[in-house]
KOLDO-286664 format. One record per residue (C-alpha): z, y, x. Coordinates in steps of 0.25 Angstrom, whole numbers, padded with zeros to 4 digits, always signed. Last residue first. Example, Ala and Ser with C-alpha at 12.3 -4.5 7.8 and 13.67 -1.06 7.14 Angstrom:
<pts>
+0029-0004+0055;+0031-0018+0049;
</pts>
This chain:
<pts>
-0501+0002-0435;-0488+0010-0435;-0482+0019-0445;-0473+0030-0442;-0465+0038-0452;-0460+0051-0449;-0449+0057-0459;-0446+0070-0456;-0433+0075-0466;-0436+0091-0468;-0430+0102-0461;-0433+0114-0468;-0436+0128-0460;-0449+0129-0464;-0459+0130-0451;-0449+0129-0441;-0441+0118-0447;-0455+0110-0450;-0460+0111-0435;-0445+0106-0429;-0444+0095-0440;-0457+0091-0438;-0456+0090-0422;-0444+0082-0423;-0448+0072-0434;-0462+0070-0427;-0453+0068-0413;-0443+0059-0420;-0453+0050-0426;-0462+0049-0413;-0449+0045-0406;-0445+0035-0417;-0461+0029-0416;-0458+0023-0403;-0471+0018-0398;-0471+0031-0389;-0482+0029-0379;-0495+0023-0385;-0502+0036-0389;-0494+0047-0381;-0484+0054-0388;-0486+0071-0390;-0496+0070-0398;-0487+0062-0408;-0479+0076-0409;-0491+0084-0409;-0496+0075-0423;-0485+0077-0429;-0485+0093-0428;-0499+0092-0432;-0494+0084-0445;-0483+0094-0448;-0493+0106-0448;-0502+0099-0456;-0491+0098-0466;-0489+0111-0464;-0504+0116-0467;-0502+0109-0481;-0490+0115-0486;-0492+0117-0499;-0500+0102-0502;-0487+0096-0496;-0476+0103-0504;-0465+0104-0493;-0454+0098-0489;-0450+0089-0502;-0456+0077-0498;-0468+0080-0487;-0478+0068-0482;-0487+0071-0468;-0495+0063-0463;-0498+0060-0448;-0505+0053-0449;-0514+0040-0445;-0517+0033-0432;-0506+0040-0423;-0505+0034-0410;-0495+0024-0403;-0505+0013-0397;-0500+0003-0402;-0492+0005-0414;-0505+0015-0420;-0497+0025-0426;-0498+0030-0442;-0490+0042-0446;-0482+0046-0458;-0472+0059-0457;-0463+0061-0467;-0458+0074-0472;-0444+0075-0479;-0438+0087-0489;-0431+0098-0486;-0418+0099-0493;-0418+0087-0500;-0422+0079-0490;-0413+0084-0481;-0400+0081-0491;-0407+0067-0493;-0406+0065-0478;-0390+0071-0477;-0388+0062-0489;-0393+0050-0481;-0385+0054-0467;-0372+0056-0474;-0372+0043-0483;-0380+0037-0495;-0377+0021-0492;-0363+0024-0500;-0366+0017-0513;-0381+0014-0515;-0384+0010-0529;-0387+0025-0533;-0382+0033-0522;-0368+0034-0522;-0361+0041-0510;-0348+0037-0504;-0340+0048-0501;-0328+0048-0492;-0317+0041-0486;-0313+0032-0475;-0296+0032-0473;-0288+0044-0467;-0276+0044-0461;-0260+0047-0462;-0260+0058-0471;-0246+0062-0474;-0233+0060-0483;-0217+0058-0479;-0204+0050-0481;-0207+0045-0495;-0220+0039-0490;-0235+0046-0492;-0249+0043-0484;-0260+0050-0488;-0273+0045-0482;-0284+0054-0481;-0297+0048-0486;-0301+0059-0496;-0294+0072-0492;-0280+0077-0490;-0271+0086-0497;-0257+0083-0496;-0245+0090-0503;-0230+0085-0496;-0233+0096-0486;-0235+0107-0493;-0220+0104-0500;-0223+0104-0517;-0215+0115-0521;-0225+0118-0535;-0231+0128-0527;-0236+0117-0515;-0241+0109-0528;-0250+0120-0532;-0257+0122-0518;-0258+0108-0517;-0266+0108-0529;-0273+0120-0523;-0276+0112-0510;-0282+0100-0517;-0291+0108-0526;-0296+0115-0513;-0298+0100-0509;-0307+0096-0520;-0300+0088-0529;-0294+0076-0535;-0280+0075-0527;-0269+0083-0522;-0259+0075-0515;-0244+0079-0516;-0231+0073-0510;-0218+0074-0516;-0222+0072-0530;-0216+0082-0542;-0224+0075-0552;-0219+0084-0564;-0221+0096-0555;-0235+0091-0548;-0240+0089-0562;-0235+0102-0569;-0242+0110-0556;-0256+0100-0558;-0255+0105-0573;-0253+0120-0571;-0264+0119-0559;-0276+0114-0567;-0276+0098-0573;-0290+0093-0573;-0297+0087-0585;-0305+0102-0586;-0308+0108-0598;-0320+0110-0603;-0330+0116-0616;-0320+0128-0615;-0332+0139-0615;-0341+0148-0605;-0338+0142-0591;-0336+0127-0596;-0351+0125-0603;-0357+0129-0618;-0371+0128-0617;-0380+0135-0629;-0393+0129-0627;-0406+0136-0625;-0414+0127-0615;-0411+0137-0605;-0395+0135-0609;-0396+0121-0605;-0403+0123-0593;-0393+0133-0587;-0382+0122-0591;-0388+0114-0582;-0390+0122-0572;-0375+0126-0572;-0370+0112-0572;-0379+0109-0561;-0376+0121-0551;-0360+0119-0556;-0361+0103-0551;-0353+0105-0538;-0339+0106-0542;-0341+0098-0555;-0345+0108-0567;-0334+0108-0579;-0337+0101-0590;-0341+0104-0606;-0355+0107-0606;-0356+0110-0619;-0372+0113-0624;-0374+0117-0638;-0389+0115-0643;-0395+0126-0651;-0406+0129-0643;-0411+0115-0639;-0408+0106-0628;-0416+0091-0628;-0408+0079-0629;-0414+0063-0630;-0424+0062-0615;-0418+0073-0609;-0425+0080-0600;-0423+0095-0604;-0416+0100-0592;-0403+0102-0601;-0404+0088-0607;-0406+0082-0595;-0395+0091-0588;-0386+0089-0599;-0388+0071-0600;-0387+0070-0584;-0396+0068-0573;-0395+0082-0566;-0379+0082-0569;-0376+0095-0575;-0360+0092-0573;-0360+0091-0588;-0371+0081-0589;-0367+0071-0598;-0369+0072-0613;-0361+0072-0627;-0372+0076-0637;-0368+0080-0651;-0376+0081-0662;-0375+0086-0677;-0381+0102-0673;-0394+0095-0669;-0397+0087-0681;-0397+0074-0680;-0408+0063-0677;-0410+0071-0664;-0398+0066-0659;-0402+0050-0660;-0405+0047-0646;-0392+0050-0639;-0387+0041-0649;-0377+0043-0659;-0360+0044-0658;-0354+0051-0672;-0358+0037-0682;-0343+0032-0678;-0333+0042-0676;-0332+0044-0659;-0317+0040-0654;-0316+0041-0639;-0306+0034-0630;-0306+0022-0638;-0309+0013-0628;-0324+0008-0633;-0327+0023-0636;-0323+0028-0624;-0332+0018-0617;-0343+0022-0626;-0342+0037-0623;-0340+0038-0608;-0351+0027-0607;-0361+0036-0617;-0358+0048-0606;-0359+0041-0595;-0374+0038-0600;-0377+0051-0605;-0378+0057-0617;-0370+0053-0630;-0373+0059-0645;-0362+0063-0653;-0365+0067-0670;-0360+0079-0674;-0352+0082-0686;-0345+0094-0682;-0332+0087-0681;-0337+0073-0677;-0344+0082-0663;-0329+0088-0661;-0324+0073-0661;-0336+0069-0651;-0334+0081-0642;-0317+0080-0641;-0320+0064-0636;-0330+0067-0627;-0322+0078-0620;-0311+0068-0622;-0319+0056-0613;-0325+0065-0602;-0330+0055-0596;-0345+0058-0599;-0341+0072-0593;-0346+0083-0602;-0358+0088-0609;-0360+0091-0623;-0372+0094-0631;-0371+0101-0644;-0382+0099-0653;-0385+0112-0662;-0379+0122-0667;-0365+0124-0661;-0356+0134-0665;-0346+0122-0671;-0347+0112-0658;-0345+0124-0649;-0332+0126-0655;-0327+0111-0656;-0331+0110-0643;-0321+0120-0639;-0309+0114-0647;-0313+0100-0639;-0311+0108-0625;-0299+0113-0629;-0292+0098-0630;-0297+0096-0617;-0285+0103-0613;-0284+0115-0604;-0281+0115-0588;-0270+0122-0585;-0267+0135-0576;-0276+0135-0564;-0287+0129-0558;-0287+0124-0544;-0280+0111-0545;-0288+0109-0556;-0296+0095-0548;-0283+0092-0542;-0277+0080-0547;-0264+0075-0541;-0259+0065-0533;-0243+0065-0533;-0237+0059-0521;-0221+0053-0519;-0217+0056-0535;-0203+0054-0539;-0197+0047-0550;-0196+0063-0559;-0211+0065-0554;-0214+0051-0559;-0208+0055-0572;-0213+0068-0573;-0228+0061-0570;-0225+0052-0582;-0220+0062-0591;-0233+0070-0588;-0242+0059-0596;-0254+0067-0599;-0254+0068-0616;-0265+0060-0623;-0267+0068-0635;-0283+0061-0632;-0287+0075-0633;-0276+0081-0624;-0268+0091-0628;-0257+0095-0618;-0267+0091-0605;-0260+0093-0593;-0273+0088-0584;-0276+0074-0576;-0286+0069-0565;-0277+0057-0559;-0263+0062-0557;-0259+0052-0546;-0243+0050-0544;-0238+0042-0532;-0225+0037-0533;-0217+0033-0521;-0216+0024-0508;-0213+0009-0516;-0226+0015-0525;-0227+0019-0538;-0239+0024-0541;-0244+0034-0552;-0256+0037-0560;-0262+0047-0567;-0271+0045-0579;-0283+0047-0587;-0286+0038-0601;-0293+0050-0608;-0303+0059-0599;-0302+0073-0597;-0287+0070-0592;-0274+0070-0596;-0265+0062-0589;-0257+0047-0592;-0251+0041-0582;-0254+0027-0577;-0242+0019-0566;-0247+0011-0555;-0234+0003-0549;-0240+0002-0533;-0236-0010-0523;-0248-0017-0528;-0253-0012-0542;-0243-0012-0552;-0245-0007-0566;-0240+0007-0573;-0246+0011-0586;-0242+0023-0594;-0256+0028-0595;-0263+0016-0598;-0268+0003-0590;-0282-0004-0589;-0285-0015-0579;-0299-0013-0574;-0303-0026-0565;-0317-0027-0560;-0328-0037-0557;-0344-0034-0557;-0346-0019-0556;-0360-0018-0560;-0360-0003-0557;-0360+0001-0573;-0351-0009-0576;-0340-0003-0567;-0344+0012-0572;-0341+0005-0587;-0328-0001-0581;-0323+0012-0577;-0324+0018-0591;-0318+0009-0597;-0307+0009-0585;-0304+0023-0586;-0304+0023-0602;-0295+0010-0603;-0284+0017-0592;-0286+0012-0577;-0282+0001-0568;-0294-0004-0558;-0291-0018-0551;-0297-0021-0538;-0310-0029-0535;-0315-0019-0521;-0329-0016-0517;-0335-0016-0532;-0323-0010-0538;-0324+0003-0530;-0339+0006-0533;-0336+0003-0547;-0325+0013-0548;-0332+0024-0541;-0334+0033-0554;-0319+0030-0560;-0312+0043-0555;-0322+0053-0553;-0329+0046-0564;-0320+0049-0575;-0311+0038-0582;-0296+0040-0576;-0285+0038-0568;-0290+0025-0561;-0284+0015-0554;-0289+0005-0545;-0280-0007-0538;-0275-0016-0528;-0282-0012-0515;-0277-0019-0502;-0289-0028-0502;-0299-0019-0503;-0293-0011-0489;-0308-0008-0484;-0313-0007-0497;-0303+0003-0502;-0305+0011-0488;-0320+0012-0490;-0318+0017-0504;-0326+0031-0500;-0327+0039-0513;-0337+0039-0523;-0351+0050-0523;-0361+0047-0535;-0377+0048-0535;-0382+0053-0522;-0396+0057-0523;-0393+0069-0516;-0377+0073-0511;-0377+0089-0507;-0375+0091-0521;-0363+0083-0522;-0362+0068-0528;-0352+0065-0539;-0340+0059-0537;-0335+0045-0539;-0321+0040-0542;-0311+0026-0539;-0297+0030-0546;-0285+0027-0538;-0284+0015-0528;-0273+0007-0526;-0270+0002-0514;-0258-0009-0509;-0258-0013-0495;-0245-0004-0490;-0247+0008-0503;-0259+0013-0504;-0265+0024-0515;-0280+0026-0515;-0287+0038-0522;-0301+0039-0527;-0307+0050-0533;-0323+0052-0533;-0321+0066-0538;-0319+0079-0532;-0315+0082-0520;-0304+0084-0510;-0299+0073-0515;-0305+0064-0524;-0307+0052-0515;-0303+0042-0507;-0289+0048-0508;-0279+0038-0499;-0265+0039-0504;-0254+0031-0494;-0242+0025-0498;-0230+0024-0488;-0216+0016-0486;-0224+0003-0486;-0229+0006-0471;-0245+0009-0472;
</pts>
């Protein structure tokens, strides 16, 4: 790269929801914006988390100057621990964002890290960049947008935002700073596209508080509120409403407890003394004096709300007069899980309030009219829609074109693309290593496509294990074949099929003269092919077939 060009390289969050990570590079200076995670899709059995492929950053570790965080949601800070285990670089963020990030780092036993707190309105010099932090409204306090002043020009990144005229914490988005940057001239704008398909304006977070008051006024029994653990402003409104209606508050779920504790300690969540009680103590109070804050708004099978719905929670049993408020929108792909949880709660007799039937949730992202306002304020020369699936990016680009930004100055790409900008021109200059790294337990990246394919096959058709004992010298069968079935058929109801499978294996073995075939791989391949063909003809299934040969 020559010194009159700047590169923007999305490693996550482009053409997808979650695992947001973007690289800004000028000459030998690299700054990383956010380090998030995503949750696994339905076709990723056993996977816990999905994080960005950080190979590019590891290969260029000597040039990475810092990580800057926009806010404290999991899809923006969730993979920070995995990054800092490979790179020892300073991390800039606001107080709450760093408080939540530090909790993650301690949880992952990251030994050395340097967290540098900043406030909205601050500007710091990092390498060749002057990085500024702009206050924005979102569903978590202390959210910021970013600007980068470089020798080539100014880059603006909105972060996740909406234009809330009546924010719960009273801190308005700093529209003046965006307008000021627009007046000075902005080379590139990267803007949040999550709600680019939604017309109009996003409602204020305060409207949720009004709805909560109505539900609290009518509730006869306990109230159970499920929301994202990191939605601190929602938790704040729920706790304040509980105080107003003389209810005690119990917090359920490890992530929820951590966020409440950190937010209280840093002063972002004020809870009057005596209001918070332990979940174990809820039975000591009348049902109409209890509010339970819980995780599980996305129907996650092991979350607090799901366990309550399935009557497997140790402390909370759903009673007919309980009110359950699901204060979140299902993430795309989670609709079935959420629907199943709501159905189970209704069967138990609970009164369930969820987004489709009331105003118990509003988005934290800007809708079309707010996105237009941001574009008009900043007036960039080049525009890169970010943070959204491909259709959202396309819709955002159409809004920009309607406002007069030339189509050739709008860049829709994929993760790994190198967007290169200069004062004279812009182009997609190449591609770097990018993609998904799967986290399963303590393993990071050790589960790939082949393992996932095997897991999918096991989940669909099961497994058959063929066990035989062969004489090493003579090559003849001494014991077996024995057939073990898991997830294919119930053996006691399919004895005839099991006998036929044994006969097929024996026919394969009869083809080989004793003592002639000493390569067990040849026998294994023959058994696998013969059984696979026979089973498919009989059942139209393709179980995994594993022959095991023991020598004596």
